[in-house]
Every structure is written in structure tokens, then in C-alpha cells.
C-alpha positions in Angstrom: -53.0 -10.2 9.2 -50.3 -11.8 7.1 -48.4 -15.1 7.4 -44.5 -15.4 7.5 -41.9 -17.8 6.2 -38.6 -17.9 8.1 -35.5 -19.4 6.5 -31.9 -19.4 7.5 -28.5 -20.8 6.6 -25.0 -20.1 7.8 -22.0 -20.2 5.5 -21.0 -23.7 6.6 -24.5 -25.1 6.3 -24.7 -23.8 2.6 -21.6 -25.9 1.9 -23.1 -28.9 3.7 -26.2 -28.9 1.5 -28.8 -26.8 3.1 -30.8 -24.9 0.6 -32.8 -21.7 1.2 -34.8 -22.4 -2.0 -36.0 -25.8 -0.6 -36.8 -24.4 2.8 -38.9 -21.5 1.3 -40.6 -23.9 -1.1 -41.6 -26.3 1.5 -42.8 -23.6 3.8 -44.9 -21.9 1.0 -46.6 -25.2 0.0 -47.6 -25.7 3.7 -49.2 -22.2 3.9 -50.9 -22.6 0.5 -52.4 -25.8 1.6 -53.9 -23.9 4.5 -55.3 -21.3 2.1 -53.0 -18.7 3.7 -52.3 -16.4 0.8 -50.7 -13.3 2.2 -47.1 -14.5 2.7 -44.1 -12.5 3.7 -40.6 -14.1 3.6 -38.0 -13.4 6.2 -34.6 -14.8 5.0 -31.2 -14.7 6.8 -28.6 -15.8 4.4 -25.1 -16.5 6.0 -26.0 -16.1 9.7 -25.3 -18.4 12.6 -28.3 -20.0 14.4 -26.4 -19.6 17.8 -27.2 -15.9 18.2 -30.4 -13.9 17.9 -28.8 -10.8 16.2 -30.0 -11.5 12.6 -31.6 -8.8 10.4 -34.5 -10.9 9.1 -35.3 -12.4 12.5 -35.2 -8.9 14.0 -37.8 -7.7 11.5 -39.9 -10.8 12.1 -39.9 -10.3 16.0 -40.8 -6.6 15.4 -43.8 -7.7 13.3 -44.8 -10.4 15.9 -44.8 -7.8 18.7 -47.1 -5.6 16.6 -49.4 -8.7 16.1 -49.1 -8.5 12.3 -48.4 -12.2 11.9 -50.9 -15.0 12.2 -49.0 -18.1 11.2 -45.1 -18.6 11.0 -43.8 -21.5 9.1 -40.2 -22.7 9.6 -38.6 -25.8 8.1 -37.0 -27.1 11.3 -36.5 -25.8 14.8 -32.8 -25.5 14.3 -33.4 -23.0 11.4 -35.1 -20.7 14.1 -32.2 -21.2 16.5 -29.6 -23.8 17.5 -29.6 -22.6 21.1 -32.3 -24.2 23.3 -32.7 -21.1 25.5 -33.3 -18.8 22.3 -35.7 -21.3 20.8 -37.9 -21.3 24.1 -37.6 -17.4 24.2 -38.8 -17.0 20.7 -41.6 -19.6 21.1 -42.8 -17.7 24.1 -42.9 -14.4 22.3 -45.0 -16.0 19.5 -47.4 -17.5 21.9 -47.9 -14.1 23.8 -48.8 -12.5 20.4 -51.2 -15.3 19.5 -49.0 -16.3 16.6 -49.1 -20.0 15.6 -45.7 -21.6 15.0 -45.6 -24.4 12.5 -42.5 -26.7 11.6 -42.3 -28.7 8.5 -40.2 -31.5 9.9 -42.5 -32.3 12.9 -45.6 -31.0 14.6 -45.4 -28.4 17.4 -48.1 -27.3 19.9 -48.0 -25.2 22.9 -49.1 -27.9 25.4 -46.7 -29.1 28.1 -46.0 -32.3 26.1 -45.3 -30.2 22.9 -43.0 -27.8 24.8 -41.2 -30.8 26.3 -40.7 -32.4 22.9 -39.6 -29.0 21.5 -37.1 -28.7 24.3 -35.6 -32.2 23.7 -35.2 -31.5 20.0 -33.4 -28.2 20.9 -31.1 -30.0 23.3 -30.3 -32.6 20.6 -29.6 -29.9 18.0 -27.3 -28.1 20.4 -25.5 -31.5 21.2 -25.0 -32.2 17.5 -23.5 -28.8 16.9 -21.1 -29.3 19.7 -20.1 -32.8 18.4 -19.6 -31.4 15.0 -17.4 -28.7 16.3 -15.4 -31.2 18.4 -14.9 -33.6 15.5 -13.7 -30.7 13.3 -11.2 -29.4 15.8 -9.9 -32.9 16.4 -9.4 -33.5 12.6 -7.5 -30.2 12.2 -5.3 -31.0 15.2 -4.4 -34.4 13.8 -3.7 -32.8 10.5 -1.3 -30.3 12.2 0.4 -33.1 14.2 1.1 -34.9 11.1 3.1 -31.9 9.8 0.5 -30.6 7.3 -1.0 -27.0 7.2 -4.5 -26.9 8.5 -5.6 -24.3 6.0 -4.1 -22.0 3.3 -3.7 -18.5 4.8 -2.1 -17.2 1.5 1.1 -16.1 3.3 3.3 -13.7 1.4 6.5 -15.4 0.1 4.8 -18.8 -0.5 2.5 -20.5 -2.9 0.3 -23.4 -1.7 0.5 -27.1 -2.5 -3.1 -28.2 -2.0 -2.5 -31.8 -2.5 0.2 -32.0 0.1 -1.2 -29.2 2.4 2.2 -27.4 2.4 3.8 -24.2 1.3 6.0 -23.8 -1.7 8.5 -20.9 -1.8 7.6 -18.2 -4.3 11.1 -17.0 -5.3 10.0 -13.5 -6.5 8.2 -12.9 -3.1 10.9 -14.6 -1.1 13.6 -12.3 -2.4 11.5 -9.4 -0.9 11.3 -11.2 2.4 15.1 -11.8 2.5 15.7 -8.1 1.8 13.3 -7.1 4.5 15.1 -9.3 7.1 18.5 -8.3 5.9 17.7 -4.6 6.3 16.2 -5.2 9.9 18.4 -7.9 11.2 21.8 -7.0 9.7 21.6 -3.3 9.0 19.2 -2.5 12.0 16.7 -0.5 10.0 13.6 0.5 11.7 10.2 -0.5 10.3 9.7 3.1 8.9 13.1 3.0 7.2 12.3 -0.4 5.6 9.0 1.0 4.4 10.6 4.1 2.8 13.4 2.0 1.3 10.9 -0.3 -0.3 8.9 2.7 -1.6 12.0 4.2 -3.1 12.8 0.9 -4.9 9.3 0.5 -6.2 8.7 -2.8 -4.2 5.0 -3.6 -3.9 2.9 -6.3 -2.3 0.5 -8.7 -4.1 -2.0 -6.1 -4.5 0.6 -3.8 -6.3 0.5 -1.4 -3.4 3.4 -0.2 -1.2 4.1 -2.2 2.0 2.7 -0.6 5.1 4.3 -0.5 8.6 1.9 -3.3 9.8 2.6 -5.4 6.7 6.3 -5.3 7.5 6.0 -5.9 11.2 3.7 -9.0 10.8 6.3 -10.5 8.4 9.3 -9.7 10.5 7.7 -11.3 13.7 6.5 -14.4 11.9 8.7 -17.4 12.7 7.2 -19.2 9.8 9.8 -17.5 7.6 12.6 -19.1 9.5 10.9 -22.6 9.0 8.5 -23.0 11.8 4.8 -22.2 11.6 2.9 -22.3 14.9 -0.6 -23.7 14.7 -3.3 -23.5 17.4 -1.7 -20.4 18.9 -5.1 -18.7 19.3 -8.8 -19.6 19.2 -11.7 -17.4 18.4 -14.6 -17.2 20.8 -17.8 -15.8 19.4 -19.1 -13.1 21.6 -22.1 -12.3 19.5 -23.3 -12.8 15.9 -20.9 -10.0 14.6 -18.1 -10.0 17.3 -15.4 -12.7 17.8 -12.7 -12.4 20.5 -9.2 -13.9 19.7 -7.9 -15.5 22.8 -4.3 -16.8 23.0 -3.7 -20.5 23.9 -1.2 -21.7 26.4 2.2 -22.2 24.7 2.1 -26.0 25.5 -0.9 -26.4 23.3 0.9 -24.8 20.2 1.7 -27.3 17.5 4.9 -26.6 15.3 4.6 -27.3 11.6 7.9 -27.4 9.7 7.7 -25.3 6.4 10.3 -24.3 3.8 12.5 -21.6 5.4 13.2 -18.4 3.5 15.7 -17.0 6.1 17.9 -18.4 8.6 17.0 -19.0 12.2 19.9 -16.7 13.2 18.8 -13.9 11.0 15.2 -14.2 12.3 16.5 -13.9 15.8 18.6 -10.9 15.0 15.5 -9.2 13.6 13.6 -9.9 16.8 16.3 -8.3 18.8 16.3 -5.2 16.6 12.5 -5.1 16.8 12.7 -5.4 20.7 15.2 -2.6 20.9 13.4 -0.2 18.6 10.2 -0.8 20.4 11.8 -0.1 23.8 13.6 3.0 22.5 10.8 4.3 20.2 10.2 8.1 20.4 6.4 7.5 20.9 7.3 5.8 24.2 8.8 9.0 25.5 6.2 10.3 27.9 8.3 13.3 29.2 10.2 16.2 27.6 13.9 15.8 27.0 15.6 18.8 25.4 18.5 16.9 23.8 16.5 13.8 22.7 17.9 12.6 19.4 20.9 14.8 19.5 22.8 13.4 22.5 25.3 10.6 22.2 27.7 8.7 24.5 31.2 10.0 24.2 32.7 6.6 25.1 30.9 4.2 22.7 29.3 6.7 20.3 25.9 5.1 21.0 22.7 7.3 21.2 21.4 8.1 24.7 17.8 7.8 25.9 15.8 9.9 28.4 14.5 7.9 31.3 12.7 9.0 34.4 12.6 7.5 37.9 10.0 8.5 40.6 11.0 8.6 44.1 8.5 9.8 46.9 6.5 11.5 44.2 9.5 13.4 42.7 10.5 12.8 39.1 14.4 12.4 38.4 15.2 12.5 34.7 18.4 11.1 33.3 20.1 10.3 29.9 21.3 6.8 29.7 23.5 5.2 27.1 21.6 2.9 24.8 24.3 0.2 25.4 23.3 0.2 29.1 19.6 0.2 28.2 20.1 -2.9 26.1 22.0 -4.6 28.9 18.8 -4.5 30.8 16.9 -6.8 28.4 19.4 -8.2 26.0 22.2 -8.9 28.6 24.9 -7.2 26.5 28.1 -5.6 27.8 27.8 -2.3 29.7 29.1 1.0 28.8 31.3 3.0 31.4 29.3 6.2 31.1 27.1 6.7 34.0 23.5 8.1 34.2 23.5 11.7 33.4 21.0 14.1 35.1 18.9 15.6 32.4 18.6 19.1 34.0 22.4 19.3 34.5 23.5 18.6 30.9 20.6 20.5 29.3 21.3 23.6 31.3 25.1 23.4 30.6 24.6 23.0 26.8 22.1 25.8 26.6 24.2 28.3 28.7 27.2 27.4 26.5 25.4 28.2 23.4 24.1 31.5 24.8 27.7 32.5 25.9 29.0 31.9 22.4 26.6 34.5 21.1 27.3 37.0 23.9 31.0 36.9 23.0 30.1 38.0 19.5 30.9 34.9 17.8 29.8 34.6 14.3 26.6 32.7 14.4 27.4 31.0 11.2 30.2 29.2 12.9 27.6 27.3 15.0 25.1 26.7 12.1 26.7 24.0 9.9 24.0 24.2 7.2 25.5 27.4 5.6 26.4 26.0 2.2 26.4 26.4 -1.6 24.0 24.4 -3.6 24.1 23.8 -7.3 20.4 23.5 -7.8 20.4 22.2 -11.4 22.8 19.5 -10.6 20.7 18.4 -7.7 17.6 18.4 -9.8 19.3 16.4 -12.5 20.5 13.8 -10.0 17.1 13.5 -8.4 15.2 13.2 -11.7 17.8 10.8 -13.2 17.4 8.6 -10.1 13.6 8.7 -10.5 14.0 7.8 -14.2 16.0 4.8 -13.3 13.4 3.7 -10.8 10.6 4.0 -13.4 12.7 1.9 -15.9 13.2 -0.8 -13.3 9.5 -0.8 -12.5 8.6 -1.2 -16.3 11.0 -4.1 -16.5 9.5 -5.7 -13.4 6.0 -5.4 -14.8 7.1 -7.1 -18.0 8.8 -9.9 -16.0 5.8 -10.3 -13.8 3.5 -10.7 -17.0 6.0 -13.2 -18.6 6.0 -15.2 -15.3 2.1 -15.2 -15.2 2.1 -13.2 -12.0 -0.3 -10.7 -13.4 -2.6 -10.9 -16.4 -2.4 -8.8 -19.6 -5.1 -6.3 -18.5 -3.3 -5.3 -15.4 0.1 -5.4 -17.1 -1.1 -3.1 -19.9 -2.6 -0.5 -17.5 0.5 -0.4 -15.3 2.8 -0.1 -18.3 0.8 2.7 -19.7 1.0 4.7 -16.4 4.7 4.0 -16.0 5.4 4.9 -19.7 3.6 8.3 -19.2 5.9 9.0 -16.2 9.0 8.0 -18.1 8.3 10.3 -21.0 7.4 13.2 -18.6 10.6 12.7 -16.6 12.8 12.5 -19.8 11.3 15.7 -21.2 12.0 17.5 -17.9 15.5 16.2 -17.8 16.1 17.5 -21.3 14.7 20.9 -20.4 16.7 21.2 -17.2 19.9 20.1 -18.7 19.9 23.0 -21.3 19.7 25.6 -18.4 22.6 27.5 -17.0 23.8 26.3 -13.6 22.4 28.4 -10.8 24.0 28.8 -7.4 22.5 30.2 -4.3 23.4 30.1 -0.6 21.1 28.4 1.9 21.3 29.8 5.4 19.6 29.2 8.6 17.0 31.8 9.7 18.4 31.7 13.2 19.8 34.9 14.6 21.6 35.6 17.9 18.6 37.5 19.2 16.3 34.6 18.6 18.6 32.3 20.5 18.7 34.7 23.5 15.1 35.7 23.5 13.4 32.2 23.0 13.5 30.4 26.3 10.5 28.0 26.2 11.2 24.3 26.0 9.8 23.9 22.4 11.6 26.9 21.0 14.8 25.8 22.6 14.4 22.4 21.0 13.6 23.8 17.7 16.7 25.9 17.7 18.9 23.0 18.8 17.5 20.7 16.0 18.0 23.3 13.4 21.7 23.8 14.4 22.3 20.2 13.5 24.7 19.6 16.4 25.4 16.4 18.2 26.1 16.6 22.0 28.8 14.1 23.0 28.8 13.3 26.7 30.9 11.1 29.1 30.4 10.9 32.8 32.4 9.1 35.6 31.7 9.2 39.2 33.3 12.5 39.9 33.5 14.2 36.4 31.1 15.2 33.5 32.5 16.1 30.1 30.7 17.1 27.0 31.5 18.8 23.6 29.6 19.6 20.4 30.2 17.7 17.2 28.6 17.2 13.7 
């Protein structure tokens, strides 16, 4: 038989002054005074006492069930658990295994009186924890109501003034935020377009990595960048030791905190409209097949058209709808005069027309606009020159970041070495290519008339239409449907 010491601290308790060393030392002294020499330590460092899922406690309970423990010494009942029900459960397990439980701060016995006192102590411990939590939340709420940030969440675009609990605009990062909002709100770029644009410009985040779609989306939906940071929007409810569920609060409980604005409120709202539109019209939201998706436009307002489906009495009716009319449903914009177009009608009409062109022995090249001459050397030089310029800008940016103490010398030196290698390699390649004779070749589509006529499945039809690079322009009134192909 051996004897056990159990000690525990949570992260918060470590800050408040609890010491694992003191707990273990006191428990060991008690066991040695009892001539109990075989001692095993079970220590949970950084685990809440509210839940039973703790690595060291799991091992201890297993050893208790196997009747390997004679004495267990714990500094205080709340080190075992802060939950009264869990305290009683653990104490009962120990009693059934004939394991004796000892606390340093007070005596414990399994008599009715001892269990009553133990229960009272557990109830008081739970009450104290609830009061501490309530006081903490009240203090945070008061701080938020006074217009100060509750904590520093290290938001991109800002530095933190700890003394005043407020953000300070970081100009270098703020310029990236402004560019992001301008591309989205004014130029109506999608998240993917912004990500690719940033990547081509060499723009990186604080970790010197490219911005991801989720990074960009979180920034664009955050009203903080327009001057209002909402506090107490959510709260975390612990479901277990390792799982916390984030639950939204009612909007009336939110607390607005005014912070320095990086973009205007108007630009932020414009970005929200673009994000809403893009989400509503996203390709991934298309649950059904539409042959002309992405290549059909309204002949009246030149806007793209989206495939929609209505189900009546179990039958699906698919249509193409002008995006201007789609936006009218949720943004309340002006409507377009083009009516809903039955998908089967326009798809069959376009495909039959394409086939008839071929049957009439028209030159297939007339309907394949990507037959062209390409100066390969010139194109290569243009691409490599552009890449060389990007590398030079990146080198200048790294040096500027070092001068502004954004990065230290070690990181700057490493980044500069890598960029310099790329610059030398690119310059060498440019010099080699520039000395070559210009080479022309003709790039043609691999589509033949036979392929167009023979391939009749949905996917092959769609592949052919996409390779032809045509746009289908359609107008429809109550009694008339008209369409034509364009580039």
C-alpha cells in the first residue's frame, strides 16, 4: 500500500497566490509525521476544481478503485473540488475503498457530524466562487460602461494603451485595413479576390504570413474598425473541463465602447452590403445544376443572373433571375425589367443554337475566341519583371519594419536573406530570357465539332460552354424572350 498527495491549482489561483509547492510540502510533512514513507504525488497544474475531468485526479481515482492507496492527504477540500456534489462523490469513493482522507486545514471524519461539516465547507466554497465570479463580472461591466476596454484582445490595426485601457491606431496596420475595406466596400471585391490581391502585393499579417479568408472576413464584419467596439456580446458557458460553449447575449445587454475609427461608418456599411450580397449569391450555395451559371447576364442592366429554384407540389421549377432583382429582396434596391427566365427554356435554346452552327459547317474557330497569337518571351519577361518589382517592394518593407522596431534584427536578417536570394535568381532568369529570340505560337482550343455534337451530358456541355468563353445575354418580357452571345 502507498500513500497519496493530491494538489491542484487553476490558472487564476496561481495568479492569486496559491502555490503547488506549499501544498505538496504541507501534505508531505503530515504523512512523514505519521511515518507514512511510501508517497506518490498527484498534481493537476492549471485545472479548474469545478469539474472532475483532471489527468492526475483520474489516475488517483483509478488507484483508489484498485485499493492501492491507504492515506490521501489534501491541503484543503476546495483543492479536491469546488463543487459540493463532486466532493461528496469523491469522499464516498474513498470510504468504499477503505482509503483514509486527511485535510491539512481541518479535520475530517466519516461520521455523520464530520460529513455535515464537510458539506457545509463545500457549500461555502461554492458560494465564495460564485461571489468572486459575480464581483469580477460586475467590475468588467462597470469598466465597459465607463468607455474603457475590458481587456486587450490584440486587435489587428491597433496598439494598446494599458494605462487608459484604450486602443491606439497602428498606422502601418491601419493602412492595410483601409485597403481591405476599400476593395470590398467600393470595388466590391470578394473575400477570395482580396486574399489574392494581398498575396500578389506581398501584404502579410503580424506573423508575417498571408491573410486567410477567415482573417479578412473577421476584420470586415467587425464594427470596431468604424469606431464602435461591442462588449458583452457573448459569454462562455463551461460544459466540461475542456469544453466551453459560446452563447450570444441579447442585444440589449451589449455595451458599446467608442474606439478610434480606422474607416468611416459609411464604408463599413457598404462592406456589409457587399458581404451580404456575396454570401447570398455564392457558388457554394447553389444546390442544383445550372448549365449557364456564371456565363449568363441580363441584357437590360448587364448584371449577372443567378439560378433559383421553386418547389410547388413536389415539382422543382428552376429559373435564372437578374441579380438586381435578387438584391431587391434583401437590400430594397430598384428592380430590373427582365423577368424570371425558365432555366430549361434558355439552356435548351442556347445549346441547340450552338449545335446548329456546327451543322451548317461554320468554322469552329469563329465560336472559340481564345484562338490567338502569344509572344511567349514577352509574356515571361512581363511576369518576371512584375515579380522582381514585388520582391524589391518586400525588401524595402522589411527594412522599414526593422527601422520602425516592428521586427527585431534576427527576423529582419532572415527575411532579407530569403528575399535577396529570390531577387538574384529572378534577375539572372530575366537576363537569360531577354537574350533569347522571340518565339510565337498559336494557342487553340481542343474543342472539335464532333465533340460538341457527341457530348450531351450536363458536365460535358458545361465544360464546353466554359471553354468557349462566351457570355449569354438575355432579356425577357411577358410575351417575348431574346438572347444573344457576346464576349
